[in-house]
N, C-alpha and C positions, 0 to 999 in steps of 0.2 A: 386566483383559484388553484386549488391543489389537484395535480393530475398524477396518474400512475408514472412511476419513475422506474426505469430499468437501467442497472449500472453493471458493467463488468469490471472487476478489479484483477489486475495482472499485476504480480509482484516478482522482484528479484530475478530480473532476466539476466543480469551479470553479463552484457554484451562485451566481449573482449576481442583482441585480434587473432585468438586461436582457440582450439578446442580445449576443454577442461576434462581430464581423465577419460578422454575419448569422447566426450559429450560435446556436441555442436550447438552452443547456446543461441546463436543467431538463427540456425534452421529451425529450432524448437520455438523461437519466439514467432518466427514467420508462420509456422504451422499453427500455432495458437491464434494469431491474428486472422489467418485464413477462416478458421472456425467461427470467430467471433463476429467477422464481417458479414456473416450471413445471419445473424441474429438481429431482432428489432431492439436495439440498443438506444438509449439516449445519452449515454456517457461512458467513456473508458477511462478508468483511473489506474495509472501506473505508479504503485506505491513504494517506489524507492529502490535502491540499489540497481540502478539502471545499467552501471558499468561494472567491469571486472575488478578494478583495483581501486582508483580515486579519481573518478570523473574524467576519464580520458576523453579529449574532445572529439577524436575520430569516432568514438563509440555514440556519443550524443549526435553528431552529424548523421551517422548511419540510422539511428533511431528516428530522427526527424524525417529523413528522406522516405524511410519505411512507413511512417504514419501519415505521409502527405495525401496518401489515397485512401485513408481509412475513412469509411462512411459515416462516422459520428465524431463529435468533438471528443477531446482527450485533455486530461489534467495530469501534470507531473507532479511527483513528490519527492524528496531528497531522503536517501538512506546513508548508512555509514561508509557506503563505498562511492558516494556521490560528492560533487564539488558544486556548491550552490552558485558561485559566480561564473562557473563556466556553463552551468545549465542556463543561467539567465542570458549569457552572451549567445550561445548557439541557438536556443529556443525563442529568444527575443521575449523573455517573460516580463511582464509589466511591473513597474516600479511598486505598484500597489501589493504585489504579491511577494516581493523580496524586500524585507525591512532589516535593517542592521545585520545584513548578511545571511539572514535566515528566510526559508521559504515557507510562509504560513499565512493563511488567508481564508475567507468565507466565500462561498460560491452558491447562487440560487439558481436550481434548474427546475423548470416547470412548477414553480412555487415551493419547492422543496429546499430547505436549507441544509448545505453541506460545509463542514468545517475541516480544515487541514492543518497539521502541525509538522514541525520540522524537528526530528529527533536525530538528525545525522550526526552530532558530535557525542552520541550515546546518553544525551540528556535533552529534556524539554526545557528551554531557558525560562527564567523567572519572567522575562518581558512577554514572552508567549503565554504563560499561564495568566498573568495579569489580563492580558487581551481577552484570554478565553473567559475570565470572570466577568468582564464587561459584556459579555454576550449572554449572560444568564437570563433568559426570558422563559420561565417554566411553560408558558402557554404555547411556545413555538418549537416543536420537536425539531432535532437536527441530527445527523449522522456525523460522527468524528472518524477522521482517517488520520493515522499516524504510522510511521514505519515500524517503530519498536512496540510490542505489547507493553502496556503500562503496569505489568505485573508478572510475576513468576508464573510459569504455565504449565509446570509438570514436565517440561522436556529437559531432561537431566544436562545434555552437553550446553545447549544455548542458556539455560538458566544460570549455569555455574560461570560461563565464560563470556557471555555476550548479551547479558540482560540490560534493560535500561538502568541507568545508574541512579536517577532520583525518583524512584517509584513512590515513596512516601510522599514527598512534595507534590507529586502530580496527583495522587489520589486525594490529598487534601483538597484540591481545587475541583477534581471531578465530582467528588462528593457534594458539592455545592451547585452542581449542574444537572438538576433532574430532567431538564429536556433532552440530555444525552443518554440514550440507553443502549445504543449500538455503537461499537467502537471496532473499526476494522483495520487491521494490521498485516504485516509481512514479516520479514526478517527471519523467522525461525524455521523457514523451510519445512513446513508441516501444516496438516490441515486439523484445526482443533477450535472449539469454542468454550470458552471459560466463563463462569458466572461469578460476579462478586458484586455485592451491594446492589443487586437488581440491575446490574449493567451486564451486558452481553459483550465479551471481547472475542472477536472472530479472527482467527489466525489464518491467513491464505497461504497456500503452497506456492512453491517457485515455479518457474517455467524450465528451470534447469535440472535441478535434483531435489529430493527430500532428505531430511536428516532424521535418523532414527531417534525417537524420543526417549526410549528406555535405556540407552547405553550411555554411561558417563563419558567415555572417550567418543571423539568425531567418528561417526559412521553413516554412510549414504544407505538409506533403506531402499530407495528405488529411483530411477530417473525419469519417470513419467511426468510430464508437464501438467501442471494444473492451475485453475483460476477460479475466481468466485463470482457468482451472480447474485445480484442484490435487487430485490423487488419491493418497492415501497408503494403499497396500495392503500389508499384510505388512510387509516391510522396503523396499519399493520406493516411490519418489516419482515420479509422472508428472505432467507439467504441460504445457498447451497455451493458446494464445490463441484466442478466438473473437471474431467481428466481427459487428455487427449488420447484417442484410440486410433488404430489402424483405419486407413492406410497413411495417416499423417505421421504416425509415431516413428522416430529414427533410432 
């Protein structure tokens, strides 16, 4: 039986040992979790770039300890600043989720199907795309989560320097998956929804800082942490971004 499902997506916390340009990523992550802990969530999705550089074990350990008391289950994804083998070790991820060194899997919550891909090497591997093709059941809607947006998004700096490298290959497969209408991403440090081929690609902001979308060079637009709420009720998916407000904001 399908039930209403509410998910919070938190992305790009970039937890490291120190502040970044005067920003405290750990405190901002804690402040976001404090707000989310009061919401009636069914699931928390951390959609990649959990650590500052490349999967520092200490950062993963800190995240695990921090989430130990969070009141709902959580799912981890890998971004380009993550290291899947270290994630697997620290978080004791199941073998069924990590295959050939890649973190991709399906998950069912309250009768709703969620799909997760690993784009951490700036590509979605052919093996994952083949796996996604085998799940093509048009009568069973699914939400797809992947760290990198599977298209250019009109964000100049990120599109030019940090876009997914095999977009055409990925879209060839996605076009054959009519059950996937909503795709949830991070990576771009921005809030945006792009529509292509009747699919909605939702980009979720970072908990650390947001990148100016209209400037070709790297530029921070603001440092207010944000996250996305996803509500799946009946056959309708509604989603919106929330921002941290005082007194939590640092």
